[in-house]
N, C-alpha and C positions, 0 to 999 in steps of 0.2 A: 868200034869198041872191040877189044879182044876178050878172051876168056878170063883173064885175070882182073879185068876192070869190074868194079862194082858200081852199079848205077842204082841210084835210089829214085825210083819214079813213082809219082803219086798219080793215081787215077788213069794211068794208061799202061798198055802192055809194053814191056821192054823190047827193044829190038832183038832180033834173033841173035842168039849166041851170047847174050848178056844175062846178068843175074839181076833181078829186081824184086821189089815187094809190091804185090798187088793188094791194095787196100779195099778193094771191092770184095766183100765177104762172099757174095753169091758167085762171083767169078773166080774165086781162088780154088785151088785144088787141094786135095788132101795132103799133098807133100808140102806145099807152102805152109799150111796150118801146122803140120808136124814140126817143121823147121822153126817156125815162130814160137810155138809152145816149148820146144827144146831149148831155144835161146833164153826164153823167159824163165824157164825152170832152172837152167844152168846159172844164169847171172842173178836171177831173182831169189835163188835158194838161200844165199848168204844173207841178203837183205831181209827176206821174209823170215828166215831163221832168227836173225837179230831182232827183228820187230816182234816176233812171237816170244822170244826169250825175254825181251824187255817187258812185254805185256804180261808174260807169265810171272816175272819177278814183281811187277807192280801188283798183280792180283794176289800173289802169295804174301806180299808185304801188307796189302790191305786186309787179307784174311787174318794175318798175325795181329795186326793192329785191332781188328774187330774182335778177335778172341781175347786180347788183353783188355779191351774195353768191356767186353762181356764179362770177363772174370772180375774186373774191378766193379762193374755194376752189380754182379752177383754177390760179391763180398759186401758191398754197401747195402744191398737188399737184405742180406742175412743180418748185418749189424742193425739195420733199421728194424727188422723183425724181432731181434733179441731185445732191442730197446723198447719196442712196443710191448713185448711180453712183460718186461720189467715194469713199464708204466702201468699196464693193465693189472699186474699183481699188486703194485703199490696203490692203485686206485681201489682195488678190491679190499686191500688191507685198511685203507683210509675209510672206506665205506663201512666195513665191519666194525672198525674202531669207533667210527661216528655213531653207528647204531648202538654199540655197547655204551658209549658215553651218554647218548640220549637216554637209553634205558636206565643207566645209573642215576642220571640227573632226575629223570622222571620218578624213580623210586625214592630218591632223596627228597624231592618235593612232596611226594605223597606222605612219606614218613614225617617230614617237618609239619605238613598240614595236619596230620593225625595227632602229633604231639601238641601242636597249638590248640587243636580242638579239645584234647584231653585237659590241657591247662585251663582253657576257657570253661570247660565243663566243671572242673574242680573249683575254679574261682566262682562260678555261678552257684555251685552247691554251697560253698562257704558263705557267700553273700546271702543266699536264701536261708541257710541255718542261722546266720547272725541276725538277720532281720526277723526271722521266726522267734528266736530267743528274745530279742528286744521287744517284739510284740507281746510275747508271753509275760515278760517282766512288767511291761506297762499295764497289761490287763491285771496282773496280780496286785500291782500297786493301786490301781483303781478299785479293785475288789476290796483290798485291805482298807482303803480310805472309806469306801462306802460302808463296809462292815463296822468300822470304828465309829463312823458318824451315826449309824443306826444304833449301835450299842450305847453310845453316849446319849443319843436321843431317848432310847429306852430307859437307861439309868436315870437320866434327868427327869423323865416323866414319872417314874416309879419311886424314885428316892424322895423321901421326905427328910425333914431335918433330923429326926430321931434315927432313922436308918443311916443317914449320912454320918452322924456322930458315931454310931456303933462301928461303922466301917473304918472310920479314922482311928478309933480306939483299937480295933483289931489289928490294923496295919502297924500302929505304934508298938503294940505288944509283940508283934512278930519281929520288928526291927530290934527290940530289946533282947529278945531271945537269940537272935542271930549275933548280936554284939557280945553276949555272954560266951558263946561257943568259940568265938575268935579270940 
């Protein structure tokens, strides 16, 4: 082999005067490592740079997508919060209106019951007054009948024929006197 030949040998030392790659890390020297690293850096730089750029673009794209999703989610959350506030306000309004309606209906029922009670009281009083007046009229009639019976009984027992004739004459003379004045 001459100096321009490149031999690639694995696992053994190249012959003197040749260039080779020793894969035995413990047996390599610093110069071989430097050469290998230099070749890797020189040729791998573009590939690594392209890989890193692609990865960077993917990461940036993912970040942008995530930010857009975050913004969309934030907007939806704000809309949901606004809707929740509206619903809570409407629920409070319904609750207040419900309580007001219940209070009005309660007051209406109380007023209606009070009015019915007053009407019943008035009707009761009228019925009591009517029955009381009827009872008084019946008692008067009974008293009048009893008084008339007693008076007739007393008259019949005290009147004799002569007194009876005098009373009739007296009544006839009174009727004649009344007839003259008319």
